GUPATOR-230827 format. One record per residue (C-alpha): residue in one letter; z, x negated, y. Coordinates in Angstrom, 2 decimals, always signed. Layout:
BEGIN
+----+---------+---------+---------+
: aa :      zz :      xx :      yy :
+----+---------+---------+---------+
:  a :       Z :       X :       Y :
...
+----+---------+---------+---------+
REM end
This chain:
BEGIN
+----+---------+---------+---------+
: aa :      zz :      xx :      yy :
+----+---------+---------+---------+
:  x :  +83.42 : -100.29 :  +90.19 :
:  x :  +81.67 : -100.68 :  +93.53 :
:  x :  +82.89 :  -99.73 :  +96.98 :
:  x :  +80.71 :  -96.64 :  +96.90 :
:  x :  +79.41 :  -94.48 :  +94.11 :
:  x :  +75.84 :  -94.99 :  +92.93 :
:  x :  +73.42 :  -92.15 :  +92.34 :
:  x :  +74.17 :  -92.41 :  +88.59 :
:  x :  +77.94 :  -92.25 :  +88.99 :
:  x :  +79.50 :  -88.84 :  +88.25 :
:  x :  +81.70 :  -87.76 :  +91.16 :
:  x :  +84.14 :  -84.85 :  +91.30 :
:  x :  +85.27 :  -83.23 :  +94.55 :
:  x :  +88.88 :  -82.04 :  +94.72 :
:  x :  +89.15 :  -79.63 :  +97.65 :
:  x :  +91.16 :  -76.83 :  +99.23 :
:  x :  +91.11 :  -74.76 : +102.42 :
:  x :  +94.17 :  -74.97 : +104.69 :
:  x :  +95.00 :  -73.82 : +108.25 :
:  x :  +93.71 :  -76.29 : +110.84 :
:  x :  +97.28 :  -77.18 : +111.83 :
:  x :  +97.76 :  -78.62 : +108.31 :
:  x :  +94.48 :  -80.52 : +108.25 :
:  x :  +95.88 :  -84.02 : +108.69 :
:  x :  +99.10 :  -83.83 : +106.64 :
:  x :  +97.37 :  -82.17 : +103.68 :
:  x :  +94.60 :  -84.78 : +103.88 :
:  x :  +97.26 :  -87.49 : +103.60 :
:  x :  +99.11 :  -85.71 : +100.79 :
:  x :  +95.95 :  -85.29 :  +98.72 :
:  x :  +94.93 :  -88.89 :  +99.33 :
:  x :  +98.37 :  -90.18 :  +98.34 :
:  x :  +98.47 :  -88.01 :  +95.21 :
:  x :  +95.10 :  -89.27 :  +93.98 :
:  x :  +95.52 :  -92.78 :  +95.45 :
:  x :  +92.09 :  -92.27 :  +97.00 :
:  x :  +90.95 :  -91.66 : +100.57 :
:  x :  +90.61 :  -88.01 : +101.55 :
:  x :  +88.78 :  -86.32 : +104.43 :
:  x :  +88.71 :  -82.97 : +106.24 :
:  x :  +85.93 :  -80.83 : +107.67 :
:  x :  +86.71 :  -78.22 : +110.36 :
:  x :  +83.94 :  -75.74 : +111.22 :
:  x :  +84.21 :  -74.64 : +114.86 :
:  x :  +83.96 :  -70.96 : +113.97 :
:  x :  +86.74 :  -71.07 : +111.37 :
:  x :  +90.53 :  -71.25 : +111.48 :
:  x :  +90.52 :  -73.22 : +108.24 :
:  x :  +89.87 :  -76.87 : +107.41 :
:  x :  +88.30 :  -78.02 : +104.14 :
:  x :  +90.28 :  -80.98 : +102.77 :
:  x :  +88.55 :  -83.05 : +100.09 :
:  x :  +88.95 :  -86.16 :  +97.98 :
:  x :  +86.56 :  -87.65 :  +95.44 :
:  x :  +87.12 :  -89.19 :  +92.00 :
:  x :  +84.91 :  -90.72 :  +89.31 :
:  x :  +87.47 :  -90.26 :  +86.53 :
:  x :  +87.83 :  -86.55 :  +85.79 :
:  x :  +91.11 :  -87.15 :  +83.96 :
:  x :  +92.69 :  -88.26 :  +87.28 :
:  x :  +93.00 :  -84.57 :  +88.24 :
:  x :  +94.86 :  -81.98 :  +86.19 :
:  x :  +96.88 :  -78.79 :  +86.46 :
:  x : +100.14 :  -80.68 :  +86.93 :
:  x :  +98.81 :  -82.52 :  +89.99 :
:  x :  +97.47 :  -79.26 :  +91.40 :
:  x : +100.92 :  -77.68 :  +91.06 :
:  x : +102.56 :  -80.75 :  +92.61 :
:  x : +100.24 :  -80.65 :  +95.63 :
:  x : +100.92 :  -76.95 :  +96.15 :
:  x : +104.67 :  -77.53 :  +95.85 :
:  x : +104.53 :  -80.41 :  +98.37 :
:  x : +102.63 :  -78.33 : +100.91 :
:  x : +105.01 :  -75.38 : +100.55 :
:  x : +108.08 :  -77.66 : +100.67 :
:  x : +107.07 :  -79.85 : +103.63 :
:  x : +105.48 :  -77.07 : +105.71 :
:  x : +107.25 :  -73.81 : +104.79 :
:  x : +106.42 :  -72.06 : +108.09 :
:  x : +102.75 :  -73.04 : +108.23 :
:  x : +102.09 :  -72.59 : +104.51 :
:  x : +104.30 :  -69.57 : +103.90 :
:  x : +102.38 :  -66.82 : +102.18 :
:  x :  +99.25 :  -68.91 : +101.66 :
:  x :  +97.38 :  -68.44 :  +98.41 :
:  x :  +96.31 :  -72.05 :  +97.99 :
:  x :  +93.32 :  -72.47 :  +95.69 :
:  x :  +92.38 :  -76.01 :  +94.71 :
:  x :  +88.85 :  -76.54 :  +93.41 :
:  x :  +87.46 :  -79.33 :  +91.25 :
:  x :  +83.67 :  -79.51 :  +91.05 :
:  x :  +81.12 :  -82.09 :  +90.02 :
:  x :  +78.79 :  -83.13 :  +92.84 :
:  x :  +75.91 :  -85.51 :  +93.46 :
:  x :  +76.94 :  -88.99 :  +94.61 :
:  x :  +74.55 :  -88.69 :  +97.56 :
:  x :  +76.44 :  -85.61 :  +98.78 :
:  x :  +79.71 :  -87.57 :  +98.58 :
:  x :  +78.25 :  -90.49 : +100.53 :
:  x :  +76.86 :  -88.23 : +103.25 :
:  x :  +80.19 :  -86.42 : +103.64 :
:  x :  +81.91 :  -89.71 : +104.45 :
:  x :  +79.37 :  -90.54 : +107.15 :
:  x :  +80.62 :  -87.53 : +109.13 :
:  x :  +84.22 :  -88.80 : +109.14 :
:  x :  +84.26 :  -92.62 : +109.04 :
:  x :  +83.78 :  -94.00 : +112.56 :
:  x :  +84.20 :  -97.52 : +114.05 :
:  x :  +87.82 :  -98.45 : +114.71 :
:  x :  +89.14 : -100.97 : +117.26 :
:  x :  +92.41 : -102.71 : +116.36 :
:  x :  +93.88 : -104.31 : +119.46 :
:  x :  +91.54 : -106.74 : +121.16 :
:  x :  +90.63 : -108.80 : +118.11 :
:  x :  +89.39 : -106.53 : +115.32 :
:  x :  +86.53 : -104.07 : +114.86 :
:  x :  +86.28 : -102.16 : +111.58 :
:  x :  +83.11 : -100.21 : +110.97 :
:  x :  +80.91 :  -98.82 : +108.16 :
:  x :  +77.66 : -100.58 : +107.31 :
:  x :  +75.51 :  -97.74 : +108.63 :
:  x :  +76.97 :  -98.00 : +112.15 :
:  x :  +75.06 : -100.27 : +114.55 :
:  x :  +77.88 : -101.07 : +116.96 :
:  x :  +78.36 : -104.79 : +117.60 :
:  x :  +81.78 : -106.45 : +118.06 :
:  x :  +82.91 : -107.88 : +121.38 :
:  x :  +83.15 : -111.65 : +121.72 :
:  x :  +86.91 : -111.42 : +121.23 :
:  x :  +86.63 : -109.33 : +118.05 :
:  x :  +86.41 : -110.26 : +114.40 :
:  x :  +84.20 : -107.82 : +112.48 :
:  x :  +85.13 : -106.13 : +109.21 :
:  x :  +82.39 : -104.07 : +107.57 :
:  x :  +83.93 : -101.61 : +105.13 :
:  x :  +82.28 :  -98.56 : +103.64 :
:  x :  +84.60 :  -95.85 : +102.35 :
:  x :  +84.83 :  -95.85 :  +98.58 :
:  x :  +86.93 :  -94.53 :  +95.76 :
:  x :  +89.76 :  -96.90 :  +96.66 :
:  x :  +92.33 :  -96.20 :  +99.32 :
:  x :  +92.18 :  -97.88 : +102.73 :
:  x :  +89.55 :  -97.68 : +105.48 :
:  x :  +91.84 :  -98.08 : +108.49 :
:  x :  +91.56 :  -94.40 : +109.45 :
:  x :  +94.86 :  -93.51 : +107.75 :
:  x :  +97.79 :  -93.58 : +110.21 :
:  x :  +99.91 :  -95.87 : +108.04 :
:  x :  +97.07 :  -98.32 : +107.33 :
:  x :  +96.25 :  -98.42 : +111.03 :
:  x :  +99.89 :  -99.23 : +111.90 :
:  x :  +99.83 : -102.19 : +109.53 :
:  x :  +96.55 : -103.42 : +110.99 :
:  x :  +97.89 : -103.13 : +114.53 :
:  x : +101.07 : -105.03 : +113.59 :
:  x :  +99.12 : -107.79 : +111.85 :
:  x :  +96.91 : -108.16 : +114.92 :
:  x :  +99.90 : -108.06 : +117.29 :
:  x : +102.15 : -110.45 : +115.38 :
:  x :  +99.60 : -113.18 : +114.68 :
:  x :  +99.89 : -114.73 : +118.12 :
:  x : +100.63 : -118.36 : +117.26 :
:  x :  +97.98 : -121.08 : +116.83 :
:  x :  +99.41 : -122.34 : +113.53 :
:  x :  +98.56 : -120.59 : +110.28 :
:  x : +101.08 : -118.17 : +108.79 :
:  x : +101.13 : -116.81 : +105.26 :
:  x : +100.76 : -113.13 : +104.31 :
:  x : +101.23 : -111.04 : +101.16 :
:  x :  +99.65 : -107.58 : +100.82 :
:  x : +101.43 : -105.51 :  +98.15 :
:  x :  +99.31 : -102.63 :  +96.83 :
:  x :  +96.15 : -103.80 :  +98.55 :
:  x :  +93.94 : -100.76 :  +97.77 :
:  x :  +90.59 : -101.60 :  +99.36 :
:  x :  +91.84 : -105.00 : +100.59 :
:  x :  +91.51 : -104.05 : +104.24 :
:  x :  +94.88 : -105.52 : +105.35 :
:  x :  +94.34 : -108.81 : +103.50 :
:  x :  +90.78 : -109.15 : +104.79 :
:  x :  +91.96 : -108.48 : +108.36 :
:  x :  +94.68 : -111.11 : +107.93 :
:  x :  +92.16 : -113.75 : +106.86 :
:  x :  +89.86 : -112.84 : +109.75 :
:  x :  +92.78 : -113.25 : +112.18 :
:  x :  +93.70 : -116.70 : +110.87 :
:  x :  +96.53 : -116.10 : +108.40 :
:  x :  +96.67 : -118.66 : +105.59 :
:  x :  +97.32 : -118.52 : +102.74 :
:  x :  +96.71 : -114.82 : +102.13 :
:  x :  +97.47 : -113.18 :  +98.79 :
:  x :  +96.92 : -109.56 :  +97.74 :
:  x :  +97.65 : -107.65 :  +94.57 :
:  x :  +97.39 : -104.16 :  +93.13 :
:  x :  +98.28 : -102.65 :  +89.76 :
:  x :  +94.93 : -100.78 :  +89.63 :
:  x :  +92.08 : -102.92 :  +88.22 :
:  x :  +89.51 : -100.85 :  +90.12 :
:  x :  +91.27 : -101.61 :  +93.42 :
:  x :  +91.31 : -105.31 :  +92.56 :
:  x :  +87.57 : -105.21 :  +91.88 :
:  x :  +86.88 : -103.28 :  +95.09 :
:  x :  +88.99 : -105.77 :  +97.09 :
:  x :  +87.00 : -108.66 :  +95.67 :
:  x :  +83.72 : -106.98 :  +96.56 :
:  x :  +84.90 : -106.14 : +100.08 :
:  x :  +86.19 : -109.70 : +100.56 :
:  x :  +82.85 : -111.08 :  +99.38 :
:  x :  +80.92 : -108.76 : +101.69 :
:  x :  +83.04 : -109.97 : +104.62 :
:  x :  +82.74 : -113.67 : +103.69 :
:  x :  +86.45 : -114.24 : +103.05 :
:  x :  +86.59 : -114.28 :  +99.23 :
:  x :  +87.19 : -118.04 :  +99.13 :
:  x :  +90.19 : -117.64 : +101.48 :
:  x :  +91.87 : -114.71 :  +99.75 :
:  x :  +93.78 : -114.81 :  +96.47 :
:  x :  +93.51 : -111.45 :  +94.68 :
:  x :  +95.34 : -110.58 :  +91.48 :
:  x :  +96.21 : -107.57 :  +89.36 :
:  x :  +99.98 : -107.16 :  +89.21 :
:  x : +102.49 : -104.34 :  +88.78 :
:  x : +105.22 : -104.47 :  +91.44 :
:  x : +107.67 : -102.68 :  +89.16 :
:  x : +107.36 : -105.44 :  +86.55 :
:  x : +107.64 : -108.48 :  +88.83 :
:  x : +110.80 : -110.58 :  +88.77 :
:  x : +112.91 : -109.82 :  +91.87 :
:  x : +113.48 : -113.51 :  +92.65 :
:  x : +110.58 : -115.88 :  +93.37 :
:  x : +110.15 : -119.26 :  +95.02 :
:  x : +106.95 : -118.21 :  +96.80 :
:  x : +107.72 : -116.46 : +100.08 :
:  x : +105.57 : -115.40 : +103.02 :
:  x : +105.83 : -115.16 : +106.80 :
:  x : +104.47 : -111.60 : +106.60 :
:  x : +104.65 : -109.05 : +103.81 :
:  x : +102.83 : -105.70 : +103.97 :
:  x : +103.98 : -102.89 : +101.68 :
:  x : +102.00 :  -99.69 : +102.29 :
:  x : +103.40 :  -97.75 :  +99.34 :
:  x : +105.11 :  -94.51 :  +98.42 :
:  x : +108.71 :  -94.10 :  +99.60 :
:  x : +110.16 :  -93.98 :  +96.08 :
:  x : +108.41 :  -97.22 :  +95.12 :
:  x : +109.59 :  -98.91 :  +98.31 :
:  x : +113.20 :  -97.98 :  +97.55 :
:  x : +113.18 :  -98.77 :  +93.82 :
:  x : +111.45 : -102.13 :  +94.33 :
:  x : +113.19 : -103.12 :  +97.57 :
:  x : +114.90 : -106.27 :  +96.13 :
:  x : +111.57 : -107.51 :  +94.75 :
:  x : +109.84 : -106.87 :  +98.09 :
:  x : +112.43 : -108.49 : +100.37 :
:  x : +112.70 : -111.60 :  +98.19 :
:  x : +109.06 : -112.33 :  +98.99 :
:  x : +109.71 : -112.53 : +102.75 :
:  x : +110.63 : -115.89 : +104.28 :
:  x : +113.88 : -116.11 : +106.28 :
:  x : +113.09 : -114.73 : +109.73 :
:  x : +109.79 : -113.32 : +108.49 :
:  x : +108.27 : -109.89 : +109.08 :
:  x : +108.02 : -106.94 : +106.69 :
:  x : +105.73 : -103.97 : +107.32 :
:  x : +106.68 : -100.74 : +105.54 :
:  x : +104.26 :  -97.82 : +105.57 :
:  x : +103.07 :  -94.83 : +103.55 :
:  x : +106.22 :  -92.86 : +104.41 :
:  x : +106.62 :  -89.26 : +105.55 :
:  x : +108.91 :  -88.79 : +108.56 :
:  x : +111.63 :  -87.06 : +106.58 :
:  x : +111.58 :  -89.88 : +103.99 :
:  x : +111.82 :  -92.72 : +106.51 :
:  x : +115.62 :  -92.69 : +107.15 :
:  x : +116.35 :  -93.27 : +103.46 :
:  x : +113.82 :  -96.12 : +103.30 :
:  x : +115.24 :  -97.69 : +106.46 :
:  x : +118.80 :  -97.44 : +105.14 :
:  x : +117.76 :  -99.15 : +101.91 :
:  x : +116.21 : -102.16 : +103.68 :
:  x : +118.95 : -102.35 : +106.31 :
:  x : +121.42 : -102.76 : +103.46 :
:  x : +119.44 : -105.81 : +102.36 :
:  x : +119.78 : -107.42 : +105.79 :
:  x : +116.44 : -106.37 : +107.31 :
:  x : +116.50 : -105.19 : +110.93 :
:  x : +114.07 : -102.60 : +112.23 :
:  x : +112.03 : -104.00 : +115.13 :
:  x : +109.43 : -101.31 : +115.74 :
:  x : +108.43 :  -97.91 : +114.44 :
:  x : +105.51 :  -95.62 : +114.92 :
:  x : +105.14 :  -91.91 : +114.23 :
:  x : +101.83 :  -90.13 : +113.84 :
:  x : +101.80 :  -86.50 : +112.78 :
:  x : +103.81 :  -86.35 : +109.54 :
:  x : +103.94 :  -90.13 : +108.96 :
:  x : +106.29 :  -92.87 : +110.08 :
:  x : +105.95 :  -96.62 : +109.60 :
:  x : +108.22 :  -99.54 : +110.48 :
:  x : +108.19 : -103.25 : +111.20 :
:  x : +111.31 : -105.11 : +110.01 :
:  x : +112.67 : -108.63 : +110.55 :
:  x : +114.20 : -110.62 : +107.70 :
:  x : +117.57 : -112.34 : +108.16 :
:  x : +117.23 : -116.00 : +109.13 :
:  x : +119.38 : -117.22 : +106.25 :
+----+---------+---------+---------+
REM end
């Protein structure tokens, strides 16, 4: 599977209209549900936003997921969504239409002073201080536009301030953007894994396109099936996952962080964050920094020194 659909690849658009005030949270909910990036289009003359995501496997969308998305919207935003007759559409489209829709939404992104992430069709050049990551949006999650992904990128850029190399593990790598950024910033060794074979393939292709494949170890692994205890630990661990997975796999995650190391937790709705924080606090991890953006909250945690 490539980072973008070819003209021969069948693509289905999953979409729904929501009030503009729900544009961003519903975009994130749909993306999280499908484990794919989602986007929104807001016509100036309308009070509604069209939220869409794209899949190449039609079986990835079904009536149960449609009901779950509707229930999530009604549960998380009862005032804004009260009385709405939410209709979710699934239609087959041309791959070219999908590619063009992304060009309207995916813009260059500066991360601190040392990273520039941009799509291949954009002609902007990086500053002398910036490492360049070229990443076209594809059917694998992670372009840097998502609030939680951006928090992790900003923390990686901020925390890598020492001249010596430091190790990093990216759990649930998606498109590989965090691992690729880590290599570009000088982390070593860098390892990334995902349970989805398509994500692993996409990460390899993105790493190759950004000339870091030989410096990035990528594997297919299921976090829920890993042994909690391991000898291999890292200075930095990124876990941009769902809140239930973070809590259920917390012992496995923390045992991969070196004493005194840093753990980045993201992919968490604001109302879910206190329970996630409590879980990792109980394992000795201290919250150092948090960031809220719309409905999402992410945190940077420090491991105990012994």
